[in-house]
LUMDO-584218 format. One record per residue (C-alpha): residue in three letters; z, x, y. Coordinates in pm, whole numbers, plus 50000, padded with zeros to 5 digits. Each point is the difference from the previous one (the first is absolute). Example, Ala and Ser with C-alpha at 12.3 -4.5 7.8 and 13.67 -1.06 7.14 Angstrom:
ala507805123049550;ser499345013750344;
This chain:
arg059711355922571;leu498545019150297;gly502345029349936;thr498885000649638;gln496375001050108;leu500755027750251;leu501585021549729;val497124994249758;asp497555008950279;leu501975031750074;val500125010249632;glu496304993549947;gly498965015250332;arg498194968050099;glu500775001050370;pro498065028850159;asp501184993050355;pro503385017550054;asp500694980250318;arg499514967149817;leu502315012149721;arg502695008750250;glu499724966150167;arg500194981849667;ala503065020749904;arg501774992950328;arg499554962549944;his502175004549689;thr502695019450192;phe498835030049803;asp499845033050191;pro496605015349913;asp500885033150166;ala503165006349798;asp500355023249702;leu499444976749706;val500774999349631;leu497984980949745;ala501854989749685;thr497874989949702;val501994980949741;ile499124993949637;ile502234971849885;asp501114989149653;gly501344964850013;asp499834970950240;arg497245009050245;gly500734970150225;ala503635009950053;ala498955036150050;ala497384990150260;arg502634979950190;ala502415029549987;ala497235023550122;ser499334976650290;arg503705000050094;val500115038349992;ala496885001450218;ile501544976250255;gln503305019650003;his498085032150074;arg497574984050247;gly497145005149759;ile497554979749795;ser499524993249629;ala497214988249773;glu498824998049642;his496975021649931;his498255005649666;gly503134989849810;asp502375022050199;leu502494990550269;leu499635019650322;val502495004650283;leu498975018750315;ala502645006550263;pro501135025250260;ala502255026149837;leu500665037050029;asp501155006549643;ala497514987649741;leu502275003849699;ala502934982750172;phe497714971150093;gly498754998749641;arg503584998249872;ala500694970850239;val496934981949866;arg500995006949641;glu503574988350060;ala498744967350147;leu497554994049715;gly502235010149710;asp499965025149719;arg496644988349860;ala498225011850314;thr498305033949983;val499295012550352;gly497575026250124;val500195008750369;ala497905018750253;ala500585008250365;thr497054989950215;val498664988150334;val497804969850069;gly496655017849960;glu500935016549669;val501344970749798;pro497235001049734;ala500925035849907;ala503714990950003;tyr499304971149763;asp498205023449759;ser502905024450015;ala502744973849960;arg498104982549720;arg499525033349820;ala503755006850023;ala500974965449869;thr497505002549713;ala501235034849907;leu503634988450002;arg499134972349755;ala498065024149777;leu503035023149997;gly502224971149886;arg501794999050335;thr499714962650064;gly502324990150283;asp499785033750172;val498675010650342;ala497815030250078;asp497325012950228;asp496885018149889;ser501315034550094;ser503324996549816;leu498064993949677;gly497635029250060;leu497275004449744;ala501434971649786;ser498854974350255;leu496495013849980;leu499925001649621;leu501724966849936;gly499144980250312;asp496435006650109;ala497655028849940;ser497174988650227;pro498045027650178;asp501594989950333;ala503505001749850;val499335034349848;ala498565012850329;his503034986650190;tyr502415016349753;ile498245033550021;asp499864998450378;ala503674990350026;thr501055027149755;leu497725029050088;gly499024990450355;pro502955017950163;val499245031649798;leu496334999250098;ala500904993950364;his502465029249994;asp497345023049849;ala497444989350262;arg502455003750288;arg501435033849899;gly497215015949798;thr502215001949691;ala499184993749634;leu502724976849874;leu497604978249801;pro498855028849775;thr503695009249960;leu500744964649880;glu497055001049762;ala501235033149855;trp503524986349961;phe498794968949813;glu497665020949786;
C-alpha cells in the first residue's frame, strides 16, 4: 500500500521535498536516481487480475504500481520505454493498451500526462492492446489524446525546439524555411 501511495504522490506531484521522495523510494527497494519508465495502462476486462499482474511486473523490475483515475500505472527503472511497455502489456494480456514515457523522479507528472495521452490515442485509433509512446504517435497523440495548452506547448517545443535552438546558435533561418515548405 505504501508503494501505491508513493506512486500516486509522484504522479500528482504531492511531495515537494526531493530528499524525502528519494528516501521513500529507497524504502521500497526502488532506485530513485535511475532512468525510469512510467507505463499507463487502460484495461478492458478484469481490473483486479490486471492490477495483480501489474504489481508482479513492478516487483520483477524493482518498481512500483498503482491504480490512478481508472488507469493502472507501473513505474520502474528501464532504459527502453517501449520494451518495458511491451513487457507490461505481455503480462497484462491483449486487452491492455499501454502508453509509456521515459522519466526521472522529479518529472513523473509530465510523464504521466505523456503516457496517458499515448494510451488514449491508441484506443481512439482502434489499436487496443498496443504499446506506444507519445513521440511515436506524433500529432495523433495530441489530437486524439489531449489537446490541453500544456500538451500543445510541449508538442511544439519538442518538435520545433531543436530548430529554434539551431537558429539561435548559428544565426540561421531554418524556421522560416520550414514555414515556406509547409505553405
